[in-house]
C-alpha positions in Angstrom: -111.5 -107.5 -33.2 -110.2 -107.2 -36.7 -112.3 -107.7 -39.8 -110.5 -108.6 -43.0 -111.6 -109.1 -46.6 -109.8 -110.8 -49.5 -110.0 -107.7 -51.7 -110.3 -103.9 -51.2 -113.2 -102.9 -53.3 -116.8 -101.6 -52.8 -118.3 -105.2 -52.5 -115.8 -106.0 -49.8 -116.6 -102.7 -48.0 -120.4 -103.7 -48.0 -119.6 -107.1 -46.6 -117.4 -105.6 -43.9 -120.4 -103.3 -42.9 -122.7 -106.3 -42.8 -120.3 -108.2 -40.6 -119.9 -105.2 -38.4 -123.6 -104.8 -38.0 -124.1 -108.5 -37.2 -121.3 -108.2 -34.6 -123.1 -105.1 -33.0 -126.4 -106.9 -32.8 -124.8 -110.0 -31.1 -122.7 -107.9 -28.8 -125.8 -105.9 -27.7 -127.4 -109.1 -26.5 -124.3 -109.9 -24.5 -123.9 -106.5 -23.0 -120.7 -105.8 -24.9 -120.0 -102.3 -26.3 -118.2 -101.9 -29.7 -116.1 -98.9 -30.7 -114.6 -98.9 -34.2 -111.0 -97.4 -34.1 -110.1 -97.4 -37.8 -107.9 -94.3 -37.8 -104.8 -96.4 -37.1 -105.3 -98.4 -40.3 -104.5 -95.1 -42.2 -101.1 -94.7 -40.5 -98.0 -95.5 -42.5 -97.1 -99.2 -42.3 -99.6 -100.0 -39.5 -101.7 -102.3 -41.5 -98.7 -104.2 -43.0 -97.1 -104.7 -39.6 -100.2 -105.6 -37.8 -101.2 -108.1 -40.4 -97.8 -109.7 -40.0 -97.8 -109.7 -36.2 -101.4 -111.1 -36.1 -100.9 -113.5 -39.0 -103.9 -112.0 -40.8 -104.8 -113.0 -44.3 -106.5 -110.5 -46.6 -106.8 -106.8 -46.4 -107.6 -105.2 -42.9 -111.0 -103.4 -43.2 -111.9 -102.6 -39.6 -110.5 -102.6 -36.1 -113.1 -102.7 -33.3 -112.4 -102.2 -29.5 -114.9 -104.2 -27.4 -115.7 -104.3 -23.7 -118.5 -105.2 -21.3 -120.9 -102.4 -20.3 -123.3 -102.2 -17.3 -126.0 -100.4 -19.3 -126.3 -98.9 -22.7 -127.2 -95.2 -22.8 -130.4 -94.0 -24.3 -130.2 -92.9 -28.0 -129.1 -89.3 -28.5 -131.7 -88.8 -31.3 -135.2 -90.0 -31.6 -135.3 -93.2 -33.6 -137.8 -93.6 -36.4 -140.3 -96.5 -36.4 -139.4 -99.3 -38.7 -142.8 -98.9 -40.5 -141.5 -95.4 -41.6 -138.5 -96.9 -43.2 -139.5 -100.3 -44.6 -141.7 -100.1 -47.7 -143.3 -103.2 -49.2 
């Protein structure tokens, strides 16, 4: 999966993060694992050539490898309760 944005600025980066989070939540329901593999975007000419080969419009922000999983592993660290994080 490739996420693109029209521009390459902090607002676009935040939007990319939001899209990635929504993708993760939906994939979890479908028992699909997501693994970001963005290092290749940093390689010389990869983004330009991939955008051309895939007919992408905009700036490539994220590349995500996906696949079905039988079960999700337990979290490595203890998760905080939402009541500890969300303040009204």
